[in-house]
ChimeraX commands (.cxc) that place a marker at each C-alpha (Angstrom):
marker #1 position -50.76,24.36,17.25 radius 0.5
marker #1 position -48.31,27.27,16.92 radius 0.5
marker #1 position -46.24,25.91,19.80 radius 0.5
marker #1 position -46.06,22.52,18.11 radius 0.5
marker #1 position -44.88,24.12,14.84 radius 0.5
marker #1 position -42.20,26.11,16.67 radius 0.5
marker #1 position -41.03,22.94,18.41 radius 0.5
marker #1 position -40.88,21.05,15.12 radius 0.5
marker #1 position -38.88,23.85,13.45 radius 0.5
marker #1 position -36.40,24.04,16.31 radius 0.5
marker #1 position -36.11,20.26,16.49 radius 0.5
marker #1 position -35.44,20.07,12.76 radius 0.5
marker #1 position -32.50,22.52,12.92 radius 0.5
marker #1 position -29.02,20.99,12.63 radius 0.5
marker #1 position -27.80,19.92,16.05 radius 0.5
marker #1 position -24.58,21.87,15.58 radius 0.5
marker #1 position -26.19,25.16,14.50 radius 0.5
marker #1 position -24.84,26.73,17.69 radius 0.5
marker #1 position -21.38,26.50,16.10 radius 0.5
marker #1 position -22.34,29.49,13.92 radius 0.5
marker #1 position -23.69,32.96,14.65 radius 0.5
marker #1 position -26.55,34.69,12.80 radius 0.5
marker #1 position -24.14,35.80,10.05 radius 0.5
marker #1 position -23.03,32.21,9.45 radius 0.5
marker #1 position -19.60,32.79,10.96 radius 0.5
marker #1 position -18.00,30.60,13.65 radius 0.5
marker #1 position -19.47,31.39,17.07 radius 0.5
marker #1 position -17.36,32.05,20.16 radius 0.5
marker #1 position -18.45,28.76,21.75 radius 0.5
marker #1 position -17.89,26.95,18.46 radius 0.5
marker #1 position -14.33,28.25,18.12 radius 0.5
marker #1 position -13.43,26.89,21.56 radius 0.5
marker #1 position -15.12,23.58,20.73 radius 0.5
marker #1 position -13.31,23.33,17.39 radius 0.5
marker #1 position -9.88,23.80,18.99 radius 0.5
marker #1 position -10.59,21.38,21.83 radius 0.5
marker #1 position -12.10,18.68,19.63 radius 0.5
marker #1 position -9.66,18.85,16.71 radius 0.5
marker #1 position -6.30,19.61,18.36 radius 0.5
marker #1 position -4.63,16.26,17.61 radius 0.5
marker #1 position -6.07,16.08,14.09 radius 0.5
marker #1 position -4.87,19.59,13.27 radius 0.5
marker #1 position -1.36,18.87,14.51 radius 0.5
marker #1 position -1.25,15.70,12.40 radius 0.5
marker #1 position -2.61,17.52,9.34 radius 0.5
marker #1 position -0.10,20.34,9.71 radius 0.5
marker #1 position 2.84,17.92,9.84 radius 0.5
marker #1 position 1.46,16.00,6.87 radius 0.5
marker #1 position 1.03,19.12,4.73 radius 0.5
marker #1 position 4.48,20.55,5.46 radius 0.5
marker #1 position 6.03,17.09,4.93 radius 0.5
marker #1 position 7.89,17.11,8.21 radius 0.5
marker #1 position 7.59,15.34,11.53 radius 0.5
marker #1 position 8.23,18.07,14.07 radius 0.5
marker #1 position 6.56,17.18,17.36 radius 0.5
marker #1 position 4.46,19.89,18.97 radius 0.5
marker #1 position 3.51,20.18,22.62 radius 0.5
marker #1 position 1.51,23.39,22.57 radius 0.5
marker #1 position -0.94,24.89,25.02 radius 0.5
marker #1 position -3.77,26.63,23.14 radius 0.5
marker #1 position -6.23,28.92,24.89 radius 0.5
marker #1 position -9.23,30.61,23.29 radius 0.5
marker #1 position -9.94,34.08,24.70 radius 0.5
marker #1 position -11.43,37.44,23.77 radius 0.5
marker #1 position -8.33,39.37,22.73 radius 0.5
marker #1 position -10.27,42.63,22.89 radius 0.5
marker #1 position -9.73,42.46,26.65 radius 0.5
marker #1 position -5.95,42.69,26.21 radius 0.5
marker #1 position -4.19,46.06,26.36 radius 0.5
marker #1 position -2.16,45.60,23.17 radius 0.5
marker #1 position -5.15,44.47,21.12 radius 0.5
marker #1 position -5.31,45.31,17.42 radius 0.5
marker #1 position -8.54,44.80,15.48 radius 0.5
marker #1 position -6.67,42.81,12.80 radius 0.5
marker #1 position -5.23,40.39,15.35 radius 0.5
marker #1 position -6.55,36.82,15.40 radius 0.5
marker #1 position -3.95,35.06,17.53 radius 0.5
marker #1 position -0.61,35.25,19.30 radius 0.5
marker #1 position 2.23,32.80,19.71 radius 0.5
marker #1 position 4.34,33.05,22.86 radius 0.5
marker #1 position 7.68,31.25,22.77 radius 0.5
marker #1 position 8.12,28.40,23.43 radius 0.5
marker #1 position 4.74,26.66,23.69 radius 0.5
marker #1 position 1.68,28.89,24.08 radius 0.5
marker #1 position -0.89,30.01,21.52 radius 0.5
marker #1 position -3.76,32.36,22.29 radius 0.5
marker #1 position -6.56,32.39,19.76 radius 0.5
marker #1 position -9.26,35.04,19.78 radius 0.5
marker #1 position -12.87,33.92,20.15 radius 0.5
marker #1 position -14.23,36.97,18.34 radius 0.5
marker #1 position -16.86,36.04,15.78 radius 0.5
marker #1 position -14.94,37.48,12.84 radius 0.5
marker #1 position -13.54,34.35,11.16 radius 0.5
marker #1 position -15.03,33.64,7.74 radius 0.5
marker #1 position -15.15,29.87,8.37 radius 0.5
marker #1 position -13.66,27.10,10.47 radius 0.5
marker #1 position -11.66,25.64,7.60 radius 0.5
marker #1 position -10.86,26.67,4.04 radius 0.5
marker #1 position -12.74,23.64,2.70 radius 0.5
marker #1 position -15.94,25.15,4.11 radius 0.5
marker #1 position -15.74,27.93,1.51 radius 0.5
marker #1 position -16.74,27.69,-2.13 radius 0.5
marker #1 position -14.18,28.65,-4.77 radius 0.5
marker #1 position -16.08,31.90,-5.29 radius 0.5
marker #1 position -16.04,32.75,-1.57 radius 0.5
marker #1 position -12.34,31.93,-1.39 radius 0.5
marker #1 position -11.67,34.36,-4.20 radius 0.5
marker #1 position -13.85,37.04,-2.64 radius 0.5
marker #1 position -12.13,36.72,0.73 radius 0.5
marker #1 position -10.52,39.99,1.82 radius 0.5
marker #1 position -6.78,39.81,2.52 radius 0.5
marker #1 position -7.27,40.25,6.28 radius 0.5
marker #1 position -10.04,37.64,6.60 radius 0.5
marker #1 position -9.06,34.35,8.19 radius 0.5
marker #1 position -10.39,30.88,8.95 radius 0.5
marker #1 position -9.85,29.36,12.39 radius 0.5
marker #1 position -7.68,26.66,10.82 radius 0.5
marker #1 position -5.50,29.21,9.00 radius 0.5
marker #1 position -4.82,31.19,12.17 radius 0.5
marker #1 position -3.92,28.03,14.07 radius 0.5
marker #1 position -1.61,26.87,11.28 radius 0.5
marker #1 position 0.00,30.31,11.16 radius 0.5
marker #1 position 0.72,30.08,14.89 radius 0.5
marker #1 position 1.90,26.46,14.50 radius 0.5
marker #1 position 4.35,27.82,11.95 radius 0.5
marker #1 position 5.88,30.14,14.55 radius 0.5
marker #1 position 6.44,27.12,16.79 radius 0.5
marker #1 position 7.83,25.17,13.81 radius 0.5
marker #1 position 10.23,28.00,12.97 radius 0.5
marker #1 position 11.64,28.08,16.50 radius 0.5
marker #1 position 11.99,24.32,16.55 radius 0.5
marker #1 position 14.05,24.55,13.36 radius 0.5
marker #1 position 16.24,27.19,15.03 radius 0.5
marker #1 position 16.70,24.88,18.04 radius 0.5
marker #1 position 17.61,21.93,15.81 radius 0.5
marker #1 position 20.06,24.07,13.84 radius 0.5
marker #1 position 21.71,25.14,17.09 radius 0.5
marker #1 position 21.96,21.50,18.22 radius 0.5
marker #1 position 23.61,20.59,14.90 radius 0.5
marker #1 position 26.02,23.54,15.25 radius 0.5
marker #1 position 24.54,25.10,12.11 radius 0.5
marker #1 position 24.84,28.85,11.71 radius 0.5
marker #1 position 21.74,30.82,12.73 radius 0.5
marker #1 position 21.83,34.59,12.34 radius 0.5
marker #1 position 21.56,36.34,15.67 radius 0.5
marker #1 position 18.63,38.26,14.19 radius 0.5
marker #1 position 16.48,35.15,14.67 radius 0.5
marker #1 position 17.51,34.12,18.16 radius 0.5
marker #1 position 15.15,34.88,21.02 radius 0.5
marker #1 position 16.23,38.08,22.76 radius 0.5
marker #1 position 19.01,38.46,20.23 radius 0.5
marker #1 position 20.31,41.80,21.51 radius 0.5
marker #1 position 20.35,43.76,24.74 radius 0.5
marker #1 position 20.23,46.94,22.70 radius 0.5
marker #1 position 17.48,47.81,20.21 radius 0.5
marker #1 position 18.45,47.43,16.59 radius 0.5
marker #1 position 15.22,48.55,15.02 radius 0.5
marker #1 position 15.99,47.78,11.37 radius 0.5
marker #1 position 17.12,44.23,12.17 radius 0.5
marker #1 position 14.14,43.65,14.46 radius 0.5
marker #1 position 11.76,44.84,11.77 radius 0.5
marker #1 position 13.46,42.70,9.11 radius 0.5
marker #1 position 13.50,39.57,11.27 radius 0.5
marker #1 position 9.82,40.02,12.16 radius 0.5
marker #1 position 9.00,40.58,8.49 radius 0.5
marker #1 position 10.70,37.30,7.53 radius 0.5
marker #1 position 9.17,35.35,10.44 radius 0.5
marker #1 position 5.61,36.48,9.76 radius 0.5
marker #1 position 6.22,36.07,6.05 radius 0.5
marker #1 position 7.34,32.46,6.51 radius 0.5
marker #1 position 4.25,31.68,8.58 radius 0.5
marker #1 position 1.89,33.26,6.06 radius 0.5
marker #1 position 3.78,31.70,3.15 radius 0.5
marker #1 position 3.35,28.23,4.67 radius 0.5
marker #1 position -0.44,28.51,5.03 radius 0.5
marker #1 position -0.58,29.89,1.49 radius 0.5
marker #1 position 1.63,27.14,0.06 radius 0.5
marker #1 position -0.32,24.30,1.67 radius 0.5
marker #1 position -3.54,25.98,0.46 radius 0.5
marker #1 position -5.05,26.60,3.89 radius 0.5
marker #1 position -5.58,30.29,3.11 radius 0.5
marker #1 position -7.41,32.06,0.26 radius 0.5
marker #1 position -5.25,32.73,-2.83 radius 0.5
marker #1 position -2.81,35.64,-2.77 radius 0.5
marker #1 position -4.13,38.60,-4.74 radius 0.5
marker #1 position -4.11,42.40,-4.93 radius 0.5
marker #1 position -0.72,42.71,-3.25 radius 0.5
marker #1 position 0.20,46.26,-2.31 radius 0.5
marker #1 position 3.94,46.66,-2.86 radius 0.5
marker #1 position 5.57,49.24,-0.57 radius 0.5
marker #1 position 7.56,51.90,-2.39 radius 0.5
marker #1 position 9.18,53.84,0.46 radius 0.5
marker #1 position 10.38,53.23,3.99 radius 0.5
marker #1 position 7.42,55.24,5.23 radius 0.5
marker #1 position 5.12,52.65,3.61 radius 0.5
marker #1 position 6.72,49.93,5.75 radius 0.5
marker #1 position 5.38,51.58,8.88 radius 0.5
marker #1 position 2.20,53.20,7.61 radius 0.5
marker #1 position 0.98,49.85,6.23 radius 0.5
marker #1 position 2.83,47.51,8.59 radius 0.5
marker #1 position 0.10,44.84,8.80 radius 0.5
marker #1 position -0.18,44.67,5.01 radius 0.5
marker #1 position 3.61,44.53,4.66 radius 0.5
marker #1 position 4.21,41.80,7.25 radius 0.5
marker #1 position 1.19,39.59,6.57 radius 0.5
marker #1 position 0.50,40.07,2.85 radius 0.5
marker #1 position 3.40,41.60,0.95 radius 0.5
marker #1 position 5.74,39.24,2.83 radius 0.5
marker #1 position 4.24,36.22,1.01 radius 0.5
marker #1 position 4.86,37.90,-2.34 radius 0.5
marker #1 position 8.40,38.79,-1.20 radius 0.5
marker #1 position 9.29,35.20,-0.24 radius 0.5
marker #1 position 7.28,33.16,-2.72 radius 0.5
marker #1 position 9.62,32.94,-5.72 radius 0.5
marker #1 position 12.55,31.99,-3.49 radius 0.5
marker #1 position 10.82,29.50,-1.17 radius 0.5
marker #1 position 8.91,27.79,-3.98 radius 0.5
marker #1 position 12.27,26.37,-5.13 radius 0.5
marker #1 position 12.75,24.33,-1.95 radius 0.5
marker #1 position 11.10,22.00,0.50 radius 0.5
marker #1 position 9.66,24.20,3.23 radius 0.5
marker #1 position 12.24,23.32,5.92 radius 0.5
marker #1 position 15.20,23.68,3.55 radius 0.5
marker #1 position 14.13,27.13,2.41 radius 0.5
marker #1 position 13.57,28.29,5.98 radius 0.5
marker #1 position 17.04,27.13,7.03 radius 0.5
marker #1 position 18.63,29.22,4.27 radius 0.5
marker #1 position 16.73,32.30,5.43 radius 0.5
marker #1 position 17.72,31.71,9.05 radius 0.5
marker #1 position 21.42,31.40,8.23 radius 0.5
marker #1 position 21.47,34.90,6.81 radius 0.5
marker #1 position 20.97,38.28,8.50 radius 0.5
marker #1 position 17.46,39.71,8.22 radius 0.5
marker #1 position 16.73,42.13,5.36 radius 0.5
marker #1 position 17.22,45.85,5.84 radius 0.5
marker #1 position 14.47,48.34,5.03 radius 0.5
marker #1 position 16.10,48.89,1.64 radius 0.5
marker #1 position 16.21,45.15,0.92 radius 0.5
marker #1 position 12.54,44.70,1.82 radius 0.5
marker #1 position 11.73,47.36,-0.77 radius 0.5
marker #1 position 14.10,45.80,-3.32 radius 0.5
marker #1 position 13.98,41.97,-2.87 radius 0.5
marker #1 position 16.80,41.28,-5.35 radius 0.5
marker #1 position 19.25,43.02,-3.02 radius 0.5
marker #1 position 18.33,40.55,-0.28 radius 0.5
marker #1 position 18.08,37.29,-2.21 radius 0.5
marker #1 position 21.27,37.90,-4.18 radius 0.5
marker #1 position 23.32,37.89,-0.99 radius 0.5
marker #1 position 21.89,34.69,0.54 radius 0.5
marker #1 position 24.25,31.77,1.01 radius 0.5
marker link #1:1,2 radius 0.2
marker link #1:2,3 radius 0.2
marker link #1:3,4 radius 0.2
marker link #1:4,5 radius 0.2
marker link #1:5,6 radius 0.2
marker link #1:6,7 radius 0.2
marker link #1:7,8 radius 0.2
marker link #1:8,9 radius 0.2
marker link #1:9,10 radius 0.2
marker link #1:10,11 radius 0.2
marker link #1:11,12 radius 0.2
marker link #1:12,13 radius 0.2
marker link #1:13,14 radius 0.2
marker link #1:14,15 radius 0.2
marker link #1:15,16 radius 0.2
marker link #1:16,17 radius 0.2
marker link #1:17,18 radius 0.2
marker link #1:18,19 radius 0.2
marker link #1:19,20 radius 0.2
marker link #1:20,21 radius 0.2
marker link #1:21,22 radius 0.2
marker link #1:22,23 radius 0.2
marker link #1:23,24 radius 0.2
marker link #1:24,25 radius 0.2
marker link #1:25,26 radius 0.2
marker link #1:26,27 radius 0.2
marker link #1:27,28 radius 0.2
marker link #1:28,29 radius 0.2
marker link #1:29,30 radius 0.2
marker link #1:30,31 radius 0.2
marker link #1:31,32 radius 0.2
marker link #1:32,33 radius 0.2
marker link #1:33,34 radius 0.2
marker link #1:34,35 radius 0.2
marker link #1:35,36 radius 0.2
marker link #1:36,37 radius 0.2
marker link #1:37,38 radius 0.2
marker link #1:38,39 radius 0.2
marker link #1:39,40 radius 0.2
marker link #1:40,41 radius 0.2
marker link #1:41,42 radius 0.2
marker link #1:42,43 radius 0.2
marker link #1:43,44 radius 0.2
marker link #1:44,45 radius 0.2
marker link #1:45,46 radius 0.2
marker link #1:46,47 radius 0.2
marker link #1:47,48 radius 0.2
marker link #1:48,49 radius 0.2
marker link #1:49,50 radius 0.2
marker link #1:50,51 radius 0.2
marker link #1:51,52 radius 0.2
marker link #1:52,53 radius 0.2
marker link #1:53,54 radius 0.2
marker link #1:54,55 radius 0.2
marker link #1:55,56 radius 0.2
marker link #1:56,57 radius 0.2
marker link #1:57,58 radius 0.2
marker link #1:58,59 radius 0.2
marker link #1:59,60 radius 0.2
marker link #1:60,61 radius 0.2
marker link #1:61,62 radius 0.2
marker link #1:62,63 radius 0.2
marker link #1:63,64 radius 0.2
marker link #1:64,65 radius 0.2
marker link #1:65,66 radius 0.2
marker link #1:66,67 radius 0.2
marker link #1:67,68 radius 0.2
marker link #1:68,69 radius 0.2
marker link #1:69,70 radius 0.2
marker link #1:70,71 radius 0.2
marker link #1:71,72 radius 0.2
marker link #1:72,73 radius 0.2
marker link #1:73,74 radius 0.2
marker link #1:74,75 radius 0.2
marker link #1:75,76 radius 0.2
marker link #1:76,77 radius 0.2
marker link #1:77,78 radius 0.2
marker link #1:78,79 radius 0.2
marker link #1:79,80 radius 0.2
marker link #1:80,81 radius 0.2
marker link #1:81,82 radius 0.2
marker link #1:82,83 radius 0.2
marker link #1:83,84 radius 0.2
marker link #1:84,85 radius 0.2
marker link #1:85,86 radius 0.2
marker link #1:86,87 radius 0.2
marker link #1:87,88 radius 0.2
marker link #1:88,89 radius 0.2
marker link #1:89,90 radius 0.2
marker link #1:90,91 radius 0.2
marker link #1:91,92 radius 0.2
marker link #1:92,93 radius 0.2
marker link #1:93,94 radius 0.2
marker link #1:94,95 radius 0.2
marker link #1:95,96 radius 0.2
marker link #1:96,97 radius 0.2
marker link #1:97,98 radius 0.2
marker link #1:98,99 radius 0.2
marker link #1:99,100 radius 0.2
marker link #1:100,101 radius 0.2
marker link #1:101,102 radius 0.2
marker link #1:102,103 radius 0.2
marker link #1:103,104 radius 0.2
marker link #1:104,105 radius 0.2
marker link #1:105,106 radius 0.2
marker link #1:106,107 radius 0.2
marker link #1:107,108 radius 0.2
marker link #1:108,109 radius 0.2
marker link #1:109,110 radius 0.2
marker link #1:110,111 radius 0.2
marker link #1:111,112 radius 0.2
marker link #1:112,113 radius 0.2
marker link #1:113,114 radius 0.2
marker link #1:114,115 radius 0.2
marker link #1:115,116 radius 0.2
marker link #1:116,117 radius 0.2
marker link #1:117,118 radius 0.2
marker link #1:118,119 radius 0.2
marker link #1:119,120 radius 0.2
marker link #1:120,121 radius 0.2
marker link #1:121,122 radius 0.2
marker link #1:122,123 radius 0.2
marker link #1:123,124 radius 0.2
marker link #1:124,125 radius 0.2
marker link #1:125,126 radius 0.2
marker link #1:126,127 radius 0.2
marker link #1:127,128 radius 0.2
marker link #1:128,129 radius 0.2
marker link #1:129,130 radius 0.2
marker link #1:130,131 radius 0.2
marker link #1:131,132 radius 0.2
marker link #1:132,133 radius 0.2
marker link #1:133,134 radius 0.2
marker link #1:134,135 radius 0.2
marker link #1:135,136 radius 0.2
marker link #1:136,137 radius 0.2
marker link #1:137,138 radius 0.2
marker link #1:138,139 radius 0.2
marker link #1:139,140 radius 0.2
marker link #1:140,141 radius 0.2
marker link #1:141,142 radius 0.2
marker link #1:142,143 radius 0.2
marker link #1:143,144 radius 0.2
marker link #1:144,145 radius 0.2
marker link #1:145,146 radius 0.2
marker link #1:146,147 radius 0.2
marker link #1:147,148 radius 0.2
marker link #1:148,149 radius 0.2
marker link #1:149,150 radius 0.2
marker link #1:150,151 radius 0.2
marker link #1:151,152 radius 0.2
marker link #1:152,153 radius 0.2
marker link #1:153,154 radius 0.2
marker link #1:154,155 radius 0.2
marker link #1:155,156 radius 0.2
marker link #1:156,157 radius 0.2
marker link #1:157,158 radius 0.2
marker link #1:158,159 radius 0.2
marker link #1:159,160 radius 0.2
marker link #1:160,161 radius 0.2
marker link #1:161,162 radius 0.2
marker link #1:162,163 radius 0.2
marker link #1:163,164 radius 0.2
marker link #1:164,165 radius 0.2
marker link #1:165,166 radius 0.2
marker link #1:166,167 radius 0.2
marker link #1:167,168 radius 0.2
marker link #1:168,169 radius 0.2
marker link #1:169,170 radius 0.2
marker link #1:170,171 radius 0.2
marker link #1:171,172 radius 0.2
marker link #1:172,173 radius 0.2
marker link #1:173,174 radius 0.2
marker link #1:174,175 radius 0.2
marker link #1:175,176 radius 0.2
marker link #1:176,177 radius 0.2
marker link #1:177,178 radius 0.2
marker link #1:178,179 radius 0.2
marker link #1:179,180 radius 0.2
marker link #1:180,181 radius 0.2
marker link #1:181,182 radius 0.2
marker link #1:182,183 radius 0.2
marker link #1:183,184 radius 0.2
marker link #1:184,185 radius 0.2
marker link #1:185,186 radius 0.2
marker link #1:186,187 radius 0.2
marker link #1:187,188 radius 0.2
marker link #1:188,189 radius 0.2
marker link #1:189,190 radius 0.2
marker link #1:190,191 radius 0.2
marker link #1:191,192 radius 0.2
marker link #1:192,193 radius 0.2
marker link #1:193,194 radius 0.2
marker link #1:194,195 radius 0.2
marker link #1:195,196 radius 0.2
marker link #1:196,197 radius 0.2
marker link #1:197,198 radius 0.2
marker link #1:198,199 radius 0.2
marker link #1:199,200 radius 0.2
marker link #1:200,201 radius 0.2
marker link #1:201,202 radius 0.2
marker link #1:202,203 radius 0.2
marker link #1:203,204 radius 0.2
marker link #1:204,205 radius 0.2
marker link #1:205,206 radius 0.2
marker link #1:206,207 radius 0.2
marker link #1:207,208 radius 0.2
marker link #1:208,209 radius 0.2
marker link #1:209,210 radius 0.2
marker link #1:210,211 radius 0.2
marker link #1:211,212 radius 0.2
marker link #1:212,213 radius 0.2
marker link #1:213,214 radius 0.2
marker link #1:214,215 radius 0.2
marker link #1:215,216 radius 0.2
marker link #1:216,217 radius 0.2
marker link #1:217,218 radius 0.2
marker link #1:218,219 radius 0.2
marker link #1:219,220 radius 0.2
marker link #1:220,221 radius 0.2
marker link #1:221,222 radius 0.2
marker link #1:222,223 radius 0.2
marker link #1:223,224 radius 0.2
marker link #1:224,225 radius 0.2
marker link #1:225,226 radius 0.2
marker link #1:226,227 radius 0.2
marker link #1:227,228 radius 0.2
marker link #1:228,229 radius 0.2
marker link #1:229,230 radius 0.2
marker link #1:230,231 radius 0.2
marker link #1:231,232 radius 0.2
marker link #1:232,233 radius 0.2
marker link #1:233,234 radius 0.2
marker link #1:234,235 radius 0.2
marker link #1:235,236 radius 0.2
marker link #1:236,237 radius 0.2
marker link #1:237,238 radius 0.2
marker link #1:238,239 radius 0.2
marker link #1:239,240 radius 0.2
marker link #1:240,241 radius 0.2
marker link #1:241,242 radius 0.2
marker link #1:242,243 radius 0.2
marker link #1:243,244 radius 0.2
marker link #1:244,245 radius 0.2
marker link #1:245,246 radius 0.2
marker link #1:246,247 radius 0.2
marker link #1:247,248 radius 0.2
marker link #1:248,249 radius 0.2
marker link #1:249,250 radius 0.2
view
């Protein structure tokens, strides 16, 4: 009798329960399944939401990033120019998609928590950014050397930091603007140059949205990005004082 009850309970469970772990978060197998099953739909949805028709031909692999030497616990994915995305299969995403969360859970979401969809769209945005750079080059439009791949044989640390800040900021701004990520809140604003390095993840993936939002909200996404790319990346001082940066854009 007990065996029959156990069978009935197991049989009555949702067929896709394996997509989630015991904490209700996406499972490693489920993450790989989600990417494989929804690739075309996600590409279409991304293009629709950004109101552009950039064509992607990306190779996406799902791996345990903890096995990589340069792993950081806050890392969810990497984009490798020109066409590769590596997504971690760690069971630390809060959901597959933002629509899976209630309004209350969205608001409660910690600033470093991510959905699988948000991470993919963030990495798509890197690919989108570099396609814009390529199109600008083809049209003989000015692109600051700060945003060209391998832009200098000699390290220029301030420019590299500023360009990375803008690139990651654009990607996070896009997922925030198209409402694929939880709402922006509790932004920690850096006060000194030391803060830029002591809290680098917060600066590049959270403060950067706040930094860019007022400016980019004025434009269609592509138009705003092109303006940023035409101009040299912000210095440390300009990151700390946004008006200095935005007042010099042309």
